[in-house]
PDB file as gemmi writes it, atoms N, CA and C in Angstrom:
CRYST1    1.000    1.000    1.000  90.00  90.00  90.00 P 1                      
ATOM      1  N   MET A   1      92.222 104.682 153.767  1.00  0.00           N  
ATOM      2  CA  MET A   1      90.899 104.345 153.253  1.00  0.00           C  
ATOM      3  C   MET A   1      91.094 103.157 152.089  1.00  0.00           C  
ATOM      4  N   ARG A   2      90.364 101.985 152.189  1.00  0.00           N  
ATOM      5  CA  ARG A   2      90.337 100.883 151.313  1.00  0.00           C  
ATOM      6  C   ARG A   2      89.205 101.070 150.462  1.00  0.00           C  
ATOM      7  N   VAL A   3      88.949 100.740 149.120  1.00  0.00           N  
ATOM      8  CA  VAL A   3      88.007 100.916 148.335  1.00  0.00           C  
ATOM      9  C   VAL A   3      87.918  99.508 147.825  1.00  0.00           C  
ATOM     10  N   ARG A   4      86.898  98.427 148.194  1.00  0.00           N  
ATOM     11  CA  ARG A   4      86.108  97.465 147.968  1.00  0.00           C  
ATOM     12  C   ARG A   4      86.642  96.889 146.383  1.00  0.00           C  
ATOM     13  N   GLY A   5      87.525  96.036 146.002  1.00  0.00           N  
ATOM     14  CA  GLY A   5      87.961  95.827 144.947  1.00  0.00           C  
ATOM     15  C   GLY A   5      89.448  96.267 144.804  1.00  0.00           C  
ATOM     16  N   PHE A   6      90.164  97.012 145.568  1.00  0.00           N  
ATOM     17  CA  PHE A   6      90.982  97.513 145.424  1.00  0.00           C  
ATOM     18  C   PHE A   6      91.950  97.273 146.488  1.00  0.00           C  
ATOM     19  N   GLY A   7      93.439  97.212 146.112  1.00  0.00           N  
ATOM     20  CA  GLY A   7      94.438  97.080 147.334  1.00  0.00           C  
ATOM     21  C   GLY A   7      94.358  98.700 148.055  1.00  0.00           C  
ATOM     22  N   GLU A   8      95.300  98.513 149.319  1.00  0.00           N  
ATOM     23  CA  GLU A   8      95.402 100.162 150.010  1.00  0.00           C  
ATOM     24  C   GLU A   8      96.007 101.141 148.986  1.00  0.00           C  
ATOM     25  N   LEU A   9      96.795 100.829 148.335  1.00  0.00           N  
ATOM     26  CA  LEU A   9      97.685 101.849 147.397  1.00  0.00           C  
ATOM     27  C   LEU A   9      97.016 102.177 146.017  1.00  0.00           C  
ATOM     28  N   GLU A  10      96.370 100.502 145.657  1.00  0.00           N  
ATOM     29  CA  GLU A  10      95.471 100.816 144.391  1.00  0.00           C  
ATOM     30  C   GLU A  10      94.235 101.881 144.593  1.00  0.00           C  
ATOM     31  N   ALA A  11      93.513 102.185 145.925  1.00  0.00           N  
ATOM     32  CA  ALA A  11      92.360 102.910 146.060  1.00  0.00           C  
ATOM     33  C   ALA A  11      92.973 104.060 146.373  1.00  0.00           C  
ATOM     34  N   VAL A  12      94.167 104.535 146.866  1.00  0.00           N  
ATOM     35  CA  VAL A  12      94.734 105.873 147.058  1.00  0.00           C  
ATOM     36  C   VAL A  12      94.979 106.872 145.495  1.00  0.00           C  
ATOM     37  N   VAL A  13      95.317 105.440 144.950  1.00  0.00           N  
ATOM     38  CA  VAL A  13      95.624 106.033 143.335  1.00  0.00           C  
ATOM     39  C   VAL A  13      94.386 106.374 142.615  1.00  0.00           C  
ATOM     40  N   MET A  14      93.378 105.422 142.756  1.00  0.00           N  
ATOM     41  CA  MET A  14      92.179 105.611 141.822  1.00  0.00           C  
ATOM     42  C   MET A  14      91.586 106.962 142.536  1.00  0.00           C  
ATOM     43  N   ASP A  15      91.934 107.127 143.968  1.00  0.00           N  
ATOM     44  CA  ASP A  15      90.898 108.481 144.427  1.00  0.00           C  
ATOM     45  C   ASP A  15      91.770 109.565 143.733  1.00  0.00           C  
ATOM     46  N   ARG A  16      92.878 109.443 143.432  1.00  0.00           N  
ATOM     47  CA  ARG A  16      93.868 110.573 143.110  1.00  0.00           C  
ATOM     48  C   ARG A  16      93.380 110.984 141.494  1.00  0.00           C  
ATOM     49  N   LEU A  17      93.237 109.763 140.943  1.00  0.00           N  
ATOM     50  CA  LEU A  17      92.889 109.823 139.264  1.00  0.00           C  
ATOM     51  C   LEU A  17      91.339 110.140 139.295  1.00  0.00           C  
ATOM     52  N   TRP A  18      90.556 110.013 140.057  1.00  0.00           N  
ATOM     53  CA  TRP A  18      89.321 110.114 139.853  1.00  0.00           C  
ATOM     54  C   TRP A  18      89.002 111.720 140.359  1.00  0.00           C  
ATOM     55  N   ASP A  19      89.769 112.479 141.412  1.00  0.00           N  
ATOM     56  CA  ASP A  19      89.680 113.707 141.659  1.00  0.00           C  
ATOM     57  C   ASP A  19      90.252 114.740 140.302  1.00  0.00           C  
ATOM     58  N   ARG A  20      90.798 113.960 139.627  1.00  0.00           N  
ATOM     59  CA  ARG A  20      91.453 115.051 138.179  1.00  0.00           C  
ATOM     60  C   ARG A  20      90.365 114.591 137.106  1.00  0.00           C  
ATOM     61  N   GLU A  21      90.723 115.793 136.103  1.00  0.00           N  
ATOM     62  CA  GLU A  21      90.257 115.685 134.810  1.00  0.00           C  
ATOM     63  C   GLU A  21      91.026 115.221 133.572  1.00  0.00           C  
ATOM     64  N   GLY A  22      90.808 114.108 132.681  1.00  0.00           N  
ATOM     65  CA  GLY A  22      91.729 113.717 131.909  1.00  0.00           C  
ATOM     66  C   GLY A  22      93.082 112.926 132.167  1.00  0.00           C  
ATOM     67  N   ALA A  23      93.835 112.811 131.510  1.00  0.00           N  
ATOM     68  CA  ALA A  23      95.084 111.975 131.650  1.00  0.00           C  
ATOM     69  C   ALA A  23      95.785 112.432 133.079  1.00  0.00           C  
ATOM     70  N   THR A  24      96.617 111.423 133.303  1.00  0.00           N  
ATOM     71  CA  THR A  24      97.641 111.855 134.259  1.00  0.00           C  
ATOM     72  C   THR A  24      98.761 111.001 134.448  1.00  0.00           C  
ATOM     73  N   ALA A  25      99.822 111.797 134.407  1.00  0.00           N  
ATOM     74  CA  ALA A  25     101.504 111.018 134.189  1.00  0.00           C  
ATOM     75  C   ALA A  25     101.629 110.238 135.770  1.00  0.00           C  
ATOM     76  N   VAL A  26     102.250 109.431 135.741  1.00  0.00           N  
ATOM     77  CA  VAL A  26     102.852 108.605 136.918  1.00  0.00           C  
ATOM     78  C   VAL A  26     103.449 109.675 137.606  1.00  0.00           C  
ATOM     79  N   ARG A  27     104.498 110.310 137.309  1.00  0.00           N  
ATOM     80  CA  ARG A  27     104.965 111.115 137.886  1.00  0.00           C  
ATOM     81  C   ARG A  27     104.075 112.366 138.801  1.00  0.00           C  
ATOM     82  N   GLU A  28     103.024 112.729 138.116  1.00  0.00           N  
ATOM     83  CA  GLU A  28     102.152 113.718 138.781  1.00  0.00           C  
ATOM     84  C   GLU A  28     101.531 113.043 140.161  1.00  0.00           C  
ATOM     85  N   VAL A  29     101.181 111.555 140.096  1.00  0.00           N  
ATOM     86  CA  VAL A  29     100.511 111.106 141.094  1.00  0.00           C  
ATOM     87  C   VAL A  29     101.316 110.612 142.076  1.00  0.00           C  
ATOM     88  N   PHE A  30     102.860 110.144 141.448  1.00  0.00           N  
ATOM     89  CA  PHE A  30     103.933 109.908 142.673  1.00  0.00           C  
ATOM     90  C   PHE A  30     104.364 111.501 143.548  1.00  0.00           C  
ATOM     91  N   ASP A  31     104.356 112.405 142.696  1.00  0.00           N  
ATOM     92  CA  ASP A  31     104.649 114.022 143.449  1.00  0.00           C  
ATOM     93  C   ASP A  31     103.549 114.145 144.458  1.00  0.00           C  
ATOM     94  N   GLU A  32     102.502 113.830 144.179  1.00  0.00           N  
ATOM     95  CA  GLU A  32     101.117 114.041 145.009  1.00  0.00           C  
ATOM     96  C   GLU A  32     101.316 113.241 146.332  1.00  0.00           C  
ATOM     97  N   LEU A  33     101.623 111.983 146.068  1.00  0.00           N  
ATOM     98  CA  LEU A  33     101.640 111.000 147.468  1.00  0.00           C  
ATOM     99  C   LEU A  33     103.216 110.968 147.909  1.00  0.00           C  
ATOM    100  N   ALA A  34     104.266 111.586 147.046  1.00  0.00           N  
ATOM    101  CA  ALA A  34     105.656 111.560 147.950  1.00  0.00           C  
ATOM    102  C   ALA A  34     105.497 112.966 148.896  1.00  0.00           C  
ATOM    103  N   ALA A  35     104.529 113.640 148.811  1.00  0.00           N  
ATOM    104  CA  ALA A  35     104.452 114.861 149.531  1.00  0.00           C  
ATOM    105  C   ALA A  35     103.933 114.665 151.062  1.00  0.00           C  
ATOM    106  N   HIS A  36     103.146 113.292 151.027  1.00  0.00           N  
ATOM    107  CA  HIS A  36     102.055 112.971 152.172  1.00  0.00           C  
ATOM    108  C   HIS A  36     102.790 111.754 152.928  1.00  0.00           C  
ATOM    109  N   ARG A  37     103.756 110.949 151.980  1.00  0.00           N  
ATOM    110  CA  ARG A  37     104.231 109.636 152.558  1.00  0.00           C  
ATOM    111  C   ARG A  37     105.468 109.254 151.719  1.00  0.00           C  
ATOM    112  N   GLU A  38     106.135 108.365 152.165  1.00  0.00           N  
ATOM    113  CA  GLU A  38     107.721 107.905 151.348  1.00  0.00           C  
ATOM    114  C   GLU A  38     107.245 106.820 150.806  1.00  0.00           C  
ATOM    115  N   ILE A  39     107.397 107.307 149.702  1.00  0.00           N  
ATOM    116  CA  ILE A  39     107.102 105.737 148.685  1.00  0.00           C  
ATOM    117  C   ILE A  39     107.934 106.060 147.439  1.00  0.00           C  
ATOM    118  N   ALA A  40     108.173 105.034 146.751  1.00  0.00           N  
ATOM    119  CA  ALA A  40     109.431 105.207 145.592  1.00  0.00           C  
ATOM    120  C   ALA A  40     108.350 105.151 144.169  1.00  0.00           C  
ATOM    121  N   TYR A  41     109.076 106.167 143.164  1.00  0.00           N  
ATOM    122  CA  TYR A  41     108.092 106.054 142.189  1.00  0.00           C  
ATOM    123  C   TYR A  41     107.864 104.817 141.272  1.00  0.00           C  
ATOM    124  N   THR A  42     108.874 103.857 141.397  1.00  0.00           N  
ATOM    125  CA  THR A  42     108.496 102.484 141.016  1.00  0.00           C  
ATOM    126  C   THR A  42     107.225 101.959 141.690  1.00  0.00           C  
ATOM    127  N   THR A  43     107.075 102.255 142.711  1.00  0.00           N  
ATOM    128  CA  THR A  43     106.042 101.309 143.336  1.00  0.00           C  
ATOM    129  C   THR A  43     104.696 102.152 142.796  1.00  0.00           C  
ATOM    130  N   VAL A  44     104.675 103.258 142.206  1.00  0.00           N  
ATOM    131  CA  VAL A  44     103.291 103.960 142.147  1.00  0.00           C  
ATOM    132  C   VAL A  44     103.176 103.754 140.709  1.00  0.00           C  
ATOM    133  N   MET A  45     104.619 103.971 139.880  1.00  0.00           N  
ATOM    134  CA  MET A  45     104.089 103.292 138.673  1.00  0.00           C  
ATOM    135  C   MET A  45     103.758 101.665 138.462  1.00  0.00           C  
ATOM    136  N   SER A  46     104.038 100.759 139.166  1.00  0.00           N  
ATOM    137  CA  SER A  46     103.892  99.265 139.003  1.00  0.00           C  
ATOM    138  C   SER A  46     102.416  99.297 139.402  1.00  0.00           C  
ATOM    139  N   THR A  47     101.736 100.037 140.650  1.00  0.00           N  
ATOM    140  CA  THR A  47     100.489 100.280 140.944  1.00  0.00           C  
ATOM    141  C   THR A  47      99.611 100.487 139.749  1.00  0.00           C  
ATOM    142  N   MET A  48     100.057 101.880 139.138  1.00  0.00           N  
ATOM    143  CA  MET A  48      99.277 102.073 137.877  1.00  0.00           C  
ATOM    144  C   MET A  48      99.186 101.454 136.615  1.00  0.00           C  
ATOM    145  N   ASP A  49     100.379 100.738 136.509  1.00  0.00           N  
ATOM    146  CA  ASP A  49     100.270  99.391 135.462  1.00  0.00           C  
ATOM    147  C   ASP A  49      99.472  97.991 135.872  1.00  0.00           C  
ATOM    148  N   ASN A  50      99.466  97.759 137.121  1.00  0.00           N  
ATOM    149  CA  ASN A  50      98.598  96.993 137.737  1.00  0.00           C  
ATOM    150  C   ASN A  50      97.118  97.374 137.455  1.00  0.00           C  
ATOM    151  N   LEU A  51      96.766  98.378 137.612  1.00  0.00           N  
ATOM    152  CA  LEU A  51      95.360  98.637 137.694  1.00  0.00           C  
ATOM    153  C   LEU A  51      95.185  98.942 136.045  1.00  0.00           C  
ATOM    154  N   HIS A  52      95.758  99.250 135.180  1.00  0.00           N  
ATOM    155  CA  HIS A  52      95.617  98.966 133.541  1.00  0.00           C  
ATOM    156  C   HIS A  52      95.649  97.519 133.434  1.00  0.00           C  
ATOM    157  N   ARG A  53      96.192  97.027 133.852  1.00  0.00           N  
ATOM    158  CA  ARG A  53      96.227  95.372 133.369  1.00  0.00           C  
ATOM    159  C   ARG A  53      94.854  94.875 133.899  1.00  0.00           C  
ATOM    160  N   LYS A  54      94.451  95.407 134.968  1.00  0.00           N  
ATOM    161  CA  LYS A  54      92.913  94.613 135.761  1.00  0.00           C  
ATOM    162  C   LYS A  54      91.962  95.533 134.874  1.00  0.00           C  
ATOM    163  N   GLY A  55      92.182  96.723 134.062  1.00  0.00           N  
ATOM    164  CA  GLY A  55      91.016  97.150 133.545  1.00  0.00           C  
ATOM    165  C   GLY A  55      90.475  98.046 134.058  1.00  0.00           C  
ATOM    166  N   TRP A  56      91.122  98.611 135.150  1.00  0.00           N  
ATOM    167  CA  TRP A  56      90.355  99.957 135.861  1.00  0.00           C  
ATOM    168  C   TRP A  56      91.049 101.268 135.415  1.00  0.00           C  
ATOM    169  N   LEU A  57      92.434 100.875 134.790  1.00  0.00           N  
ATOM    170  CA  LEU A  57      92.782 102.297 133.902  1.00  0.00           C  
ATOM    171  C   LEU A  57      93.328 101.901 132.472  1.00  0.00           C  
ATOM    172  N   ASP A  58      93.078 103.312 131.691  1.00  0.00           N  
ATOM    173  CA  ASP A  58      93.466 103.300 130.166  1.00  0.00           C  
ATOM    174  C   ASP A  58      94.364 104.199 130.133  1.00  0.00           C  
ATOM    175  N   ARG A  59      95.454 104.090 129.346  1.00  0.00           N  
ATOM    176  CA  ARG A  59      96.598 104.931 128.950  1.00  0.00           C  
ATOM    177  C   ARG A  59      96.795 105.013 127.789  1.00  0.00           C  
ATOM    178  N   GLU A  60      97.702 105.830 127.343  1.00  0.00           N  
ATOM    179  CA  GLU A  60      98.284 106.024 126.032  1.00  0.00           C  
ATOM    180  C   GLU A  60      99.837 106.572 126.257  1.00  0.00           C  
ATOM    181  N   ARG A  61     100.663 106.107 125.705  1.00  0.00           N  
ATOM    182  CA  ARG A  61     101.911 106.600 125.488  1.00  0.00           C  
ATOM    183  C   ARG A  61     102.006 108.030 125.171  1.00  0.00           C  
ATOM    184  N   VAL A  62     102.847 108.669 125.451  1.00  0.00           N  
ATOM    185  CA  VAL A  62     103.172 110.014 125.434  1.00  0.00           C  
ATOM    186  C   VAL A  62     104.997 110.055 125.449  1.00  0.00           C  
ATOM    187  N   GLY A  63     105.564 110.230 124.527  1.00  0.00           N  
ATOM    188  CA  GLY A  63     107.190 110.101 124.757  1.00  0.00           C  
ATOM    189  C   GLY A  63     107.253 108.914 125.157  1.00  0.00           C  
ATOM    190  N   LYS A  64     108.271 109.161 126.394  1.00  0.00           N  
ATOM    191  CA  LYS A  64     108.599 107.882 127.202  1.00  0.00           C  
ATOM    192  C   LYS A  64     107.781 107.442 127.875  1.00  0.00           C  
ATOM    193  N   ALA A  65     106.585 107.878 128.375  1.00  0.00           N  
ATOM    194  CA  ALA A  65     106.127 107.808 129.666  1.00  0.00           C  
ATOM    195  C   ALA A  65     104.517 107.374 129.188  1.00  0.00           C  
ATOM    196  N   PHE A  66     103.762 106.845 129.949  1.00  0.00           N  
ATOM    197  CA  PHE A  66     102.336 106.624 129.721  1.00  0.00           C  
ATOM    198  C   PHE A  66     101.613 107.855 130.821  1.00  0.00           C  
ATOM    199  N   ARG A  67     100.370 108.048 130.112  1.00  0.00           N  
ATOM    200  CA  ARG A  67      99.349 108.818 130.677  1.00  0.00           C  
ATOM    201  C   ARG A  67      98.151 107.973 130.979  1.00  0.00           C  
ATOM    202  N   TYR A  68      97.574 108.345 132.196  1.00  0.00           N  
ATOM    203  CA  TYR A  68      96.415 107.199 132.530  1.00  0.00           C  
ATOM    204  C   TYR A  68      95.176 107.829 132.910  1.00  0.00           C  
ATOM    205  N   TRP A  69      94.096 107.076 132.730  1.00  0.00           N  
ATOM    206  CA  TRP A  69      92.936 107.772 132.835  1.00  0.00           C  
ATOM    207  C   TRP A  69      91.579 106.468 133.579  1.00  0.00           C  
ATOM    208  N   PRO A  70      90.960 106.783 134.648  1.00  0.00           N  
ATOM    209  CA  PRO A  70      90.210 105.777 134.795  1.00  0.00           C  
ATOM    210  C   PRO A  70      89.017 105.268 133.778  1.00  0.00           C  
ATOM    211  N   THR A  71      88.714 103.997 133.825  1.00  0.00           N  
ATOM    212  CA  THR A  71      87.730 103.367 132.707  1.00  0.00           C  
ATOM    213  C   THR A  71      86.373 103.798 133.106  1.00  0.00           C  
ATOM    214  N   LEU A  72      86.140 103.888 134.583  1.00  0.00           N  
ATOM    215  CA  LEU A  72      84.857 104.036 134.800  1.00  0.00           C  
ATOM    216  C   LEU A  72      85.101 105.205 135.928  1.00  0.00           C  
ATOM    217  N   THR A  73      83.767 106.080 136.118  1.00  0.00           N  
ATOM    218  CA  THR A  73      83.837 107.275 137.087  1.00  0.00           C  
ATOM    219  C   THR A  73      83.852 106.582 138.249  1.00  0.00           C  
ATOM    220  N   ARG A  74      84.206 107.780 139.578  1.00  0.00           N  
ATOM    221  CA  ARG A  74      84.040 106.926 140.655  1.00  0.00           C  
ATOM    222  C   ARG A  74      82.354 106.411 141.198  1.00  0.00           C  
ATOM    223  N   GLU A  75      81.379 107.114 140.383  1.00  0.00           N  
ATOM    224  CA  GLU A  75      79.998 106.820 140.323  1.00  0.00           C  
ATOM    225  C   GLU A  75      79.522 105.731 140.017  1.00  0.00           C  
ATOM    226  N   GLU A  76      80.160 105.414 138.748  1.00  0.00           N  
ATOM    227  CA  GLU A  76      80.076 103.960 138.044  1.00  0.00           C  
ATOM    228  C   GLU A  76      80.799 103.152 138.783  1.00  0.00           C  
ATOM    229  N   HIS A  77      81.786 102.962 138.971  1.00  0.00           N  
ATOM    230  CA  HIS A  77      82.686 102.303 140.209  1.00  0.00           C  
ATOM    231  C   HIS A  77      81.723 101.735 141.552  1.00  0.00           C  
ATOM    232  N   SER A  78      80.985 103.075 142.508  1.00  0.00           N  
ATOM    233  CA  SER A  78      80.215 102.605 143.233  1.00  0.00           C  
ATOM    234  C   SER A  78      79.008 101.836 142.853  1.00  0.00           C  
ATOM    235  N   ALA A  79      78.236 101.974 141.620  1.00  0.00           N  
ATOM    236  CA  ALA A  79      77.240 101.700 141.437  1.00  0.00           C  
ATOM    237  C   ALA A  79      77.526  99.817 141.076  1.00  0.00           C  
ATOM    238  N   ARG A  80      78.823  99.653 140.812  1.00  0.00           N  
ATOM    239  CA  ARG A  80      79.139  98.333 140.460  1.00  0.00           C  
ATOM    240  C   ARG A  80      79.003  97.529 141.756  1.00  0.00           C  
ATOM    241  N   LEU A  81      79.968  98.238 142.391  1.00  0.00           N  
ATOM    242  CA  LEU A  81      79.864  97.562 143.913  1.00  0.00           C  
ATOM    243  C   LEU A  81      78.493  97.229 144.609  1.00  0.00           C  
ATOM    244  N   MET A  82      77.537  98.251 144.466  1.00  0.00           N  
ATOM    245  CA  MET A  82      76.431  98.161 144.922  1.00  0.00           C  
ATOM    246  C   MET A  82      75.598  96.892 144.490  1.00  0.00           C  
ATOM    247  N   ARG A  83      75.889  96.950 143.130  1.00  0.00           N  
ATOM    248  CA  ARG A  83      74.917  95.895 142.212  1.00  0.00           C  
ATOM    249  C   ARG A  83      75.844  94.316 142.598  1.00  0.00           C  
ATOM    250  N   GLU A  84      77.236  94.301 143.020  1.00  0.00           N  
ATOM    251  CA  GLU A  84      77.855  93.325 143.426  1.00  0.00           C  
ATOM    252  C   GLU A  84      77.371  92.746 144.739  1.00  0.00           C  
ATOM    253  N   ALA A  85      77.037  93.726 145.810  1.00  0.00           N  
ATOM    254  CA  ALA A  85      76.813  93.621 147.017  1.00  0.00           C  
ATOM    255  C   ALA A  85      74.893  93.085 146.931  1.00  0.00           C  
ATOM    256  N   PHE A  86      74.565  93.719 146.061  1.00  0.00           N  
ATOM    257  CA  PHE A  86      72.927  93.230 145.658  1.00  0.00           C  
ATOM    258  C   PHE A  86      72.685  91.822 145.416  1.00  0.00           C  
ATOM    259  N   ASP A  87      73.539  91.161 144.482  1.00  0.00           N  
ATOM    260  CA  ASP A  87      73.733  90.155 143.694  1.00  0.00           C  
ATOM    261  C   ASP A  87      74.317  88.543 144.941  1.00  0.00           C  
ATOM    262  N   GLY A  88      75.025  89.382 145.488  1.00  0.00           N  
ATOM    263  CA  GLY A  88      75.840  88.527 146.877  1.00  0.00           C  
ATOM    264  C   GLY A  88      75.246  88.236 148.117  1.00  0.00           C  
ATOM    265  N   GLY A  89      74.312  89.147 148.117  1.00  0.00           N  
ATOM    266  CA  GLY A  89      73.884  89.473 149.866  1.00  0.00           C  
ATOM    267  C   GLY A  89      72.496  88.380 150.135  1.00  0.00           C  
ATOM    268  N   GLY A  90      72.449  87.583 149.343  1.00  0.00           N  
ATOM    269  CA  GLY A  90      71.118  86.855 149.780  1.00  0.00           C  
ATOM    270  C   GLY A  90      69.961  87.193 149.329  1.00  0.00           C  
ATOM    271  N   ASN A  91      69.012  87.087 149.832  1.00  0.00           N  
ATOM    272  CA  ASN A  91      67.650  87.223 149.329  1.00  0.00           C  
ATOM    273  C   ASN A  91      67.753  88.849 148.774  1.00  0.00           C  
ATOM    274  N   SER A  92      67.145  89.177 147.780  1.00  0.00           N  
ATOM    275  CA  SER A  92      67.537  90.602 147.006  1.00  0.00           C  
ATOM    276  C   SER A  92      66.677  91.310 147.663  1.00  0.00           C  
ATOM    277  N   ASP A  93      65.205  90.987 147.949  1.00  0.00           N  
ATOM    278  CA  ASP A  93      64.284  91.821 148.381  1.00  0.00           C  
ATOM    279  C   ASP A  93      64.654  92.394 149.750  1.00  0.00           C  
ATOM    280  N   LEU A  94      65.165  91.537 150.865  1.00  0.00           N  
ATOM    281  CA  LEU A  94      65.298  91.854 151.977  1.00  0.00           C  
ATOM    282  C   LEU A  94      66.803  92.814 151.810  1.00  0.00           C  
ATOM    283  N   VAL A  95      67.457  92.564 151.127  1.00  0.00           N  
ATOM    284  CA  VAL A  95      68.863  93.408 151.038  1.00  0.00           C  
ATOM    285  C   VAL A  95      68.306  94.733 150.596  1.00  0.00           C  
ATOM    286  N   LEU A  96      67.425  94.745 149.754  1.00  0.00           N  
ATOM    287  CA  LEU A  96      67.201  96.224 149.231  1.00  0.00           C  
ATOM    288  C   LEU A  96      66.155  96.867 150.255  1.00  0.00           C  
ATOM    289  N   THR A  97      65.429  96.270 151.380  1.00  0.00           N  
ATOM    290  CA  THR A  97      64.683  96.616 152.270  1.00  0.00           C  
ATOM    291  C   THR A  97      65.521  97.023 153.342  1.00  0.00           C  
ATOM    292  N   HIS A  98      66.450  96.391 153.383  1.00  0.00           N  
ATOM    293  CA  HIS A  98      67.663  96.843 154.405  1.00  0.00           C  
ATOM    294  C   HIS A  98      68.448  98.009 154.245  1.00  0.00           C  
ATOM    295  N   PHE A  99      68.564  98.228 153.039  1.00  0.00           N  
ATOM    296  CA  PHE A  99      69.453  99.193 152.335  1.00  0.00           C  
ATOM    297  C   PHE A  99      68.322 100.598 152.432  1.00  0.00           C  
ATOM    298  N   LEU A 100      67.379 100.497 151.826  1.00  0.00           N  
ATOM    299  CA  LEU A 100      66.485 101.413 151.719  1.00  0.00           C  
ATOM    300  C   LEU A 100      66.025 102.247 153.416  1.00  0.00           C  
ATOM    301  N   GLU A 101      66.063 100.975 154.565  1.00  0.00           N  
ATOM    302  CA  GLU A 101      65.912 101.525 155.638  1.00  0.00           C  
ATOM    303  C   GLU A 101      66.827 102.492 156.076  1.00  0.00           C  
ATOM    304  N   GLN A 102      67.732 102.119 155.699  1.00  0.00           N  
ATOM    305  CA  GLN A 102      69.426 103.092 156.069  1.00  0.00           C  
ATOM    306  C   GLN A 102      69.201 104.258 155.650  1.00  0.00           C  
ATOM    307  N   LEU A 103      68.467 104.715 154.610  1.00  0.00           N  
ATOM    308  CA  LEU A 103      68.529 105.797 153.928  1.00  0.00           C  
ATOM    309  C   LEU A 103      67.820 106.872 154.487  1.00  0.00           C  
ATOM    310  N   SER A 104      68.658 108.252 154.603  1.00  0.00           N  
ATOM    311  CA  SER A 104      68.220 109.362 155.228  1.00  0.00           C  
ATOM    312  C   SER A 104      67.120 109.970 154.135  1.00  0.00           C  
ATOM    313  N   ASP A 105      66.304 110.778 154.844  1.00  0.00           N  
ATOM    314  CA  ASP A 105      65.045 111.611 153.674  1.00  0.00           C  
ATOM    315  C   ASP A 105      65.626 112.005 152.399  1.00  0.00           C  
ATOM    316  N   THR A 106      66.827 112.658 152.599  1.00  0.00           N  
ATOM    317  CA  THR A 106      67.103 113.151 151.138  1.00  0.00           C  
ATOM    318  C   THR A 106      67.403 112.149 150.334  1.00  0.00           C  
ATOM    319  N   GLU A 107      68.315 111.016 151.172  1.00  0.00           N  
ATOM    320  CA  GLU A 107      68.609 110.152 150.105  1.00  0.00           C  
ATOM    321  C   GLU A 107      67.450 109.310 149.921  1.00  0.00           C  
ATOM    322  N   SER A 108      66.175 109.051 150.241  1.00  0.00           N  
ATOM    323  CA  SER A 108      65.265 108.565 149.999  1.00  0.00           C  
ATOM    324  C   SER A 108      64.655 109.286 148.793  1.00  0.00           C  
ATOM    325  N   ALA A 109      64.607 110.303 148.949  1.00  0.00           N  
ATOM    326  CA  ALA A 109      63.920 111.477 147.963  1.00  0.00           C  
ATOM    327  C   ALA A 109      64.793 111.498 146.488  1.00  0.00           C  
ATOM    328  N   ASN A 110      66.011 111.275 146.752  1.00  0.00           N  
ATOM    329  CA  ASN A 110      66.769 111.124 145.669  1.00  0.00           C  
ATOM    330  C   ASN A 110      66.713 109.853 145.173  1.00  0.00           C  
ATOM    331  N   VAL A 111      66.524 108.524 145.639  1.00  0.00           N  
ATOM    332  CA  VAL A 111      66.024 107.589 144.812  1.00  0.00           C  
ATOM    333  C   VAL A 111      64.867 107.634 144.212  1.00  0.00           C  
ATOM    334  N   ARG A 112      63.951 108.084 144.981  1.00  0.00           N  
ATOM    335  CA  ARG A 112      62.570 108.060 144.333  1.00  0.00           C  
ATOM    336  C   ARG A 112      62.627 108.995 142.836  1.00  0.00           C  
ATOM    337  N   ALA A 113      63.265 110.330 143.091  1.00  0.00           N  
ATOM    338  CA  ALA A 113      63.538 110.747 141.740  1.00  0.00           C  
ATOM    339  C   ALA A 113      64.358 110.192 140.619  1.00  0.00           C  
ATOM    340  N   ALA A 114      65.056 109.293 141.040  1.00  0.00           N  
ATOM    341  CA  ALA A 114      65.893 108.310 140.046  1.00  0.00           C  
ATOM    342  C   ALA A 114      64.902 107.522 139.487  1.00  0.00           C  
ATOM    343  N   LEU A 115      64.335 106.862 140.360  1.00  0.00           N  
ATOM    344  CA  LEU A 115      63.394 105.710 139.798  1.00  0.00           C  
ATOM    345  C   LEU A 115      62.663 106.740 138.904  1.00  0.00           C  
ATOM    346  N   GLN A 116      61.942 107.899 139.106  1.00  0.00           N  
ATOM    347  CA  GLN A 116      61.036 108.112 138.460  1.00  0.00           C  
ATOM    348  C   GLN A 116      61.530 108.746 136.916  1.00  0.00           C  
ATOM    349  N   ARG A 117      62.898 109.346 137.007  1.00  0.00           N  
ATOM    350  CA  ARG A 117      63.668 109.789 135.662  1.00  0.00           C  
ATOM    351  C   ARG A 117      63.576 108.243 134.706  1.00  0.00           C  
ATOM    352  N   LEU A 118      63.919 107.320 135.608  1.00  0.00           N  
ATOM    353  CA  LEU A 118      63.966 105.770 134.777  1.00  0.00           C  
ATOM    354  C   LEU A 118      62.903 105.392 134.109  1.00  0.00           C  
ATOM    355  N   ALA A 119      61.686 105.576 134.831  1.00  0.00           N  
ATOM    356  CA  ALA A 119      60.369 105.088 134.503  1.00  0.00           C  
ATOM    357  C   ALA A 119      59.695 106.300 133.259  1.00  0.00           C  
ATOM    358  N   ALA A 120      60.215 107.279 133.514  1.00  0.00           N  
ATOM    359  CA  ALA A 120      59.546 108.080 132.469  1.00  0.00           C  
ATOM    360  C   ALA A 120      59.866 107.962 131.092  1.00  0.00           C  
ATOM    361  N   PRO A 121      58.948 107.978 130.218  1.00  0.00           N  
ATOM    362  CA  PRO A 121      58.912 107.598 129.029  1.00  0.00           C  
ATOM    363  C   PRO A 121      60.011 108.596 128.125  1.00  0.00           C  
ATOM    364  N   GLU A 122      60.831 108.232 127.418  1.00  0.00           N  
ATOM    365  CA  GLU A 122      61.730 109.218 126.547  1.00  0.00           C  
ATOM    366  C   GLU A 122      61.245 109.945 125.675  1.00  0.00           C  
ATOM    367  N   ASP A 123      61.393 111.399 125.738  1.00  0.00           N  
ATOM    368  CA  ASP A 123      60.598 112.593 124.908  1.00  0.00           C  
ATOM    369  C   ASP A 123      60.729 112.202 123.840  1.00  0.00           C  
ATOM    370  N   ALA A 124      59.936 112.131 123.052  1.00  0.00           N  
ATOM    371  CA  ALA A 124      60.113 111.721 121.715  1.00  0.00           C  
ATOM    372  C   ALA A 124      60.547 112.769 120.573  1.00  0.00           C  
ATOM    373  N   GLY A 125      60.718 113.933 121.292  1.00  0.00           N  
ATOM    374  CA  GLY A 125      61.270 115.232 120.755  1.00  0.00           C  
ATOM    375  C   GLY A 125      60.478 115.621 119.172  1.00  0.00           C  
TER     376      GLY A 125                                                      
END                                                                             
């Protein structure tokens, strides 16, 4: 599966990191991927370094290796893609209308609830 904005291996690596909590070593991602496909450790390392340089991953050095974590959650990334599609899709009113027409009843209810949460005045506490 290719996630917009990522190459094929980048998307796989991001999915693995989004499924984890906290920082992850290249070795851990490599071991997971190598169990299902033939891949070199250096390929995984280079991919994770590239994702860091592009701003998708942050990292810290632990000993001789780095541990990585996503700079955005999967949901934040999805929202950014939705924003890009909305901005680049032509007439924004029509884009939004076509999008909303495709939603299920449950998804429509979720959109209504989110809009109500955003419109509600903050609790003055």
